[in-house]
N, C-alpha and C positions, 0 to 999 in steps of 0.2 A: 543575490540569487535571482536567476531568471525563472519566472513562473509560467508554466503552460497556461494559456488563456482559458483552457477547458478545466483546469485542475484546482478546484477549490480545496481539495484535500492537501495540496502542497502549501496553500496559504496557512493552514493550521500549524504547520511546522515552524513558521516564522515566529509564532508566539513562544516557541521553545528556543529559537536560535540564539537569543541573548544569553540563555543559561547553558546552552550546549555548544560544543565546538564540533559541528558536524562537517567533516571533510569527506570521509568515506564511511558508508554505513557498516555497522558491525554485523548486520544480518545480510545474508545474501538470499537469492531466490530459492535455492535448495533448502536452506534452513527454514524459510517461511513455508515452503511446500510441506515439510514435515510437521509444522505447527498447525496447518490448516485443519487437521482433524480435531483440534481442540476448540473449534468454533462451529456454530450453526449459522448458516447464511440464508437470508430471504430477500427476494427482490421486491422493492416497493417503488413503482414508477421507474425512473432512470437511475435510482440509487439502489444500493445493496446494504442491508442491515446485517452486521455480523455480531454475534453474541458469544462470548467465551463460555465454554463448558467446564464445569468442575464436577468430577465423578458422574459424568453424563447428565448433569442438571444445568440448564441454561441460567447464567447469572444475569438476569434481566436488569439489574441495577447498573450493569456495565456494557450496554449495547453501544455499538459504533456505527455511524452512517458513512458509507463510502459513496462519493459522487460517481458520475459516469466514468471518469478516467480511472479512479482508484478501483472501481468495480471491474473495469476492463483488465486492469493489472491482476487483481485477485482471481478472476475467472480464467486467466491465461497462464497462471503459475501451474507448471506440471512437473512431473518427476524428473524429466531430463532437460528442462529449460534452464538456461543460464541467464545472468543479468543481461548479457548482450542480446540474447534471443528475445527477451521481453522488451528491451529498448527498441529493437527493430520493429516488433509488432506494434508498439505504441507509436513510433514514428510513422509507420504506414497507415495506421488507423486514423490518427488525428492530424496528419500532415504538418508536423512540427519538426524543427531541425534537431539534429542528433544531440547537440549540447543541451538543449532544453530537455530532451527526453532523458538523458543521463542524469541530469539534476533532479528531474521529477521522480525517476525511479529511486534514486538515492534518498530523496526526501520521504517517499512512500515507505521504503525499507527502514529508515531511521524512525519514522513515526510508528510503524508496526513494532519495532523493537522496543520502543517506549511503552506501547500498549501491552505488550506481552510480559513486560517486567512488572506491571502493576500488581 
């Protein structure tokens, strides 16, 4: 797996890689967009803290820190965005090659899928 030099979030998925066979993410950008309302997000420096909500109550025992790259992905997910749209935005923003971007977006989506299933 090639890891974006900016994406610490992608490194976290490596801990799961030996237990998961991640080829293609089960989640896509549109599914994640629909799930975003189940989180509250707050910026802290260059990072974004996301906290899941249950019955409109923040579950502070389950907060997640997104680094600058993951924060960029989270903030650019929109109703009509596709995986390819997000990959293009990431490639342009961080000046990385398309293959690295594809893998980073797939890792991000796979990681979010894991977090949402907890």
